[in-house]
C-alpha positions, 0 to 999 in steps of 0.5 A: 277144202275139207271141213276140218281144214276150213275150221282150222283156217278160221281158228288160225285167223282170230286165235286167242293169243294167251300163253299158259303153262297149264294145259287146262287153260290152253285146252279151254281156249282151244275149245272156245276158239273151236266153238266160235268158229263153228258158231260163225259157220252155222250163222252163215249157213242159217243166213244163207238158208233164210235168204238173208244178207250175212256180211258179218266177219268172224271178228265182228261175230266174236265181238257181238257174242262177247257183247251179248254175254256182257249184256250190251246190245251189239248194234249200239257199239 
């Protein structure tokens, strides 16, 4: 499976479900999905290179990122 197919499949699993007639909004959420998928893959690669156990799913990773942006420590929820 190529990298593009892998990113597309990851984006398809936890896609932001928002319908909008404005193309700018759709494009923003598409790039947000793309960024989150790439960040999760990078997180997995860094954990593997450092020899750490990385069992964080894509959904849990997205939740942790959202909680960090809100100023809440992810481990407390």
